[in-house]
Every structure is written in C-alpha cells, then in structure tokens.
C-alpha positions as a LaTeX table, in Angstrom:
\begin{tabular}{lrrr}
\hline
Residue & $x$ (\AA) & $y$ (\AA) & $z$ (\AA) \\
\hline
Met1 & 103.81 & 87.20 & 118.09 \\
Ser2 & 106.83 & 88.45 & 116.19 \\
Lys3 & 108.37 & 91.86 & 116.82 \\
Thr4 & 108.41 & 92.48 & 113.06 \\
Leu5 & 105.42 & 93.07 & 110.81 \\
Val6 & 105.23 & 92.88 & 107.02 \\
Ala7 & 102.23 & 94.93 & 105.93 \\
Tyr8 & 101.16 & 94.86 & 102.30 \\
Phe9 & 98.48 & 95.80 & 99.82 \\
Ser10 & 98.00 & 93.60 & 96.78 \\
Ala11 & 95.25 & 94.25 & 94.26 \\
Ser12 & 96.26 & 91.43 & 91.92 \\
Gly13 & 98.06 & 88.99 & 94.24 \\
Val14 & 101.63 & 89.59 & 93.08 \\
Thr15 & 102.63 & 91.68 & 96.09 \\
Ala16 & 100.86 & 89.22 & 98.40 \\
Lys17 & 103.16 & 86.42 & 97.24 \\
Val18 & 106.28 & 88.52 & 97.77 \\
Ala19 & 105.09 & 89.74 & 101.17 \\
Asp20 & 104.38 & 86.16 & 102.26 \\
Met21 & 107.86 & 85.02 & 101.19 \\
Leu22 & 109.44 & 87.98 & 103.00 \\
Ala23 & 107.47 & 87.38 & 106.20 \\
Lys24 & 108.48 & 83.71 & 106.23 \\
Ala25 & 112.13 & 84.55 & 105.50 \\
Ile26 & 112.40 & 87.02 & 108.37 \\
Asn27 & 109.95 & 85.25 & 110.72 \\
Ala28 & 107.57 & 88.21 & 110.76 \\
Asp29 & 103.84 & 88.59 & 111.19 \\
Leu30 & 101.93 & 89.31 & 108.00 \\
Tyr31 & 99.12 & 91.86 & 107.62 \\
Glu32 & 97.10 & 92.49 & 104.48 \\
Ile33 & 95.79 & 95.99 & 103.92 \\
Ala34 & 92.52 & 95.16 & 102.17 \\
Pro35 & 90.14 & 97.58 & 100.46 \\
Glu36 & 86.69 & 97.94 & 101.99 \\
Val37 & 85.26 & 97.19 & 98.54 \\
Pro38 & 87.19 & 94.47 & 96.63 \\
Tyr39 & 88.62 & 95.36 & 93.22 \\
Thr40 & 87.03 & 94.00 & 90.04 \\
Lys41 & 88.93 & 93.27 & 86.84 \\
Ala42 & 87.62 & 96.55 & 85.39 \\
Asp43 & 88.84 & 98.41 & 88.49 \\
Leu44 & 92.38 & 97.21 & 87.79 \\
Asn45 & 92.53 & 98.39 & 84.18 \\
Trp46 & 95.56 & 100.69 & 84.43 \\
Met47 & 95.08 & 101.80 & 80.83 \\
Asp48 & 91.71 & 103.39 & 81.63 \\
Lys49 & 92.27 & 106.75 & 83.33 \\
Lys50 & 88.75 & 106.55 & 84.78 \\
Ser51 & 89.23 & 103.10 & 86.34 \\
Arg52 & 89.20 & 102.84 & 90.11 \\
Ser53 & 92.89 & 101.95 & 90.31 \\
Ser54 & 93.83 & 104.96 & 88.19 \\
Arg55 & 91.76 & 107.27 & 90.36 \\
Glu56 & 93.21 & 105.82 & 93.57 \\
Val57 & 96.89 & 106.14 & 92.72 \\
Phe58 & 97.27 & 108.61 & 95.58 \\
Pro59 & 94.55 & 107.63 & 98.08 \\
Lys60 & 93.65 & 109.70 & 101.10 \\
Ile61 & 95.31 & 107.79 & 103.90 \\
Ser62 & 92.77 & 108.89 & 106.48 \\
Ser63 & 89.95 & 107.22 & 104.57 \\
Glu64 & 91.68 & 103.86 & 104.09 \\
His65 & 90.27 & 101.31 & 106.54 \\
Gly66 & 93.29 & 99.04 & 106.22 \\
Leu67 & 95.74 & 101.79 & 107.06 \\
Lys68 & 93.69 & 102.82 & 110.10 \\
Glu69 & 93.72 & 99.24 & 111.34 \\
Leu70 & 97.43 & 98.90 & 110.62 \\
Tyr71 & 98.11 & 102.09 & 112.57 \\
Lys72 & 96.24 & 100.70 & 115.59 \\
Arg73 & 98.17 & 97.42 & 115.44 \\
Ser74 & 101.57 & 98.93 & 114.68 \\
Phe75 & 102.36 & 99.86 & 118.26 \\
Arg76 & 102.96 & 96.17 & 119.07 \\
Tyr77 & 106.00 & 96.00 & 116.75 \\
Glu78 & 109.54 & 97.26 & 116.97 \\
Lys79 & 109.96 & 97.11 & 113.18 \\
Ile80 & 107.51 & 97.28 & 110.26 \\
Asn81 & 108.64 & 96.39 & 106.73 \\
\hline
\end{tabular}
C-alpha cells in the first residue's frame, strides 16, 4: 500500500486516464469515485439543462456513496491528490 492516494471521478473516461497516469507516475494507489447509478449518454448531455450531469454540478457530498467510501479509506494515507 502506498502512502499516497489519487482519487478521481470520471463520467466519460478522460479523467480516469489522467488519474491513472498520475498514480503510476507518483507510485500512488488509485481510487475511482463511482456513481451508484452509472451515467448514460443522455445523462452526460451538458447542453441540456435538465440532464443528470447538469443537475448534479454541485452534488450534496453527504449523499455521494463514493465520497463516503473515500472518506473512510482516507485515514490510511498521508497525502491524497
């Protein structure tokens, strides 16, 4: 186990690629913050103000499963990127 964690959320996969490269470069553990319900293509339509991604721009942190899990795991690390 590394003492550094790279935690990321990636709806489309772009951030996942960058997070993976970063974790490898700094020899860190990698943790994906995943939504409880996966996003569909329609969910990711940023042009539609009623799409899920548009409505979740500022999510309630307390209701995000991934962030709760990350919080529980974060105490094992000295540094989180």
